[in-house]
C-alpha positions, 0 to 999 in steps of 0.5 A, a space after each residue: 465487515 471490513 475493519 482499517 487500522 495502521 499497522 503500528 506492531 505487526 504480529 508474525 502472523 500479519 507479517 506471513 499475510 501482507 507476504 501473501 499479498 505482497 505476492 498475489 498483487 506480483 510485485 515479488 517474483 524473486 525467491 528471495 523474497 520473504 517475511 523480513 522483507 515485509 518486516 522492513 518495508 513496514 518499519 521504513 514507512 511513516 504509516 502502514 495501514 491495513 483492512 481486515 475482515 475478522 482477523 484476515 488481512 485483505 487488504 494493505 497500503 503504505 505511505 512512505 516520506 519522500 521529503 520532510 513535508 510530504 510523501 508518496 503513497 505506494 504499495 496499495 494493494 487489494 486480495 482478489 475475493 475483495 476487488 471491486 468493494 472501493 476498498 483501494 479507493 478507501 485505503 488511499 483517502 485514510 492514508 491522505 487523511 493520516 498524512 495531512 493529520 501529521 502535517 504531510 502533504 500528499 505528492 503522489 502515488 505509485 500504482 501497480 500497472 497489473 492489479 490497479 487498473 482504475 489507477 490508468 497507469 502510462 509506465 514509469 521508469 525505472 519501475 516499469 510498472 507503475 506510475 506516479 500520480 500527482 496531486 493537483 490540489 
């Protein structure tokens, strides 16, 4: 069973696992990337959502506030062993619901080309492997 929860006070084990997910997604290639950077990313997010199977985090996503009244969803990734189960889509839906409950509108989504083909990215400069997806309704 997969359990979704917003991560408010991550443990060191949580941060280590999230670091691993970032690397699995291919977002980090620099040897300097480390758990302290993950902690800073969580702290800088409007909301940070994780999916767990038991105690193990199998997916994560975050929303960052771009302006006072809206936000982008970015860094949604699922462990390769759990892809194809709709976890990423449910993650985005829960992030949007959280933003709307907090009175913040969802402006767009920045997705990773290599790991999220279902977002049909077209390229986005200066992030060559990403694309913003604008909300239409």
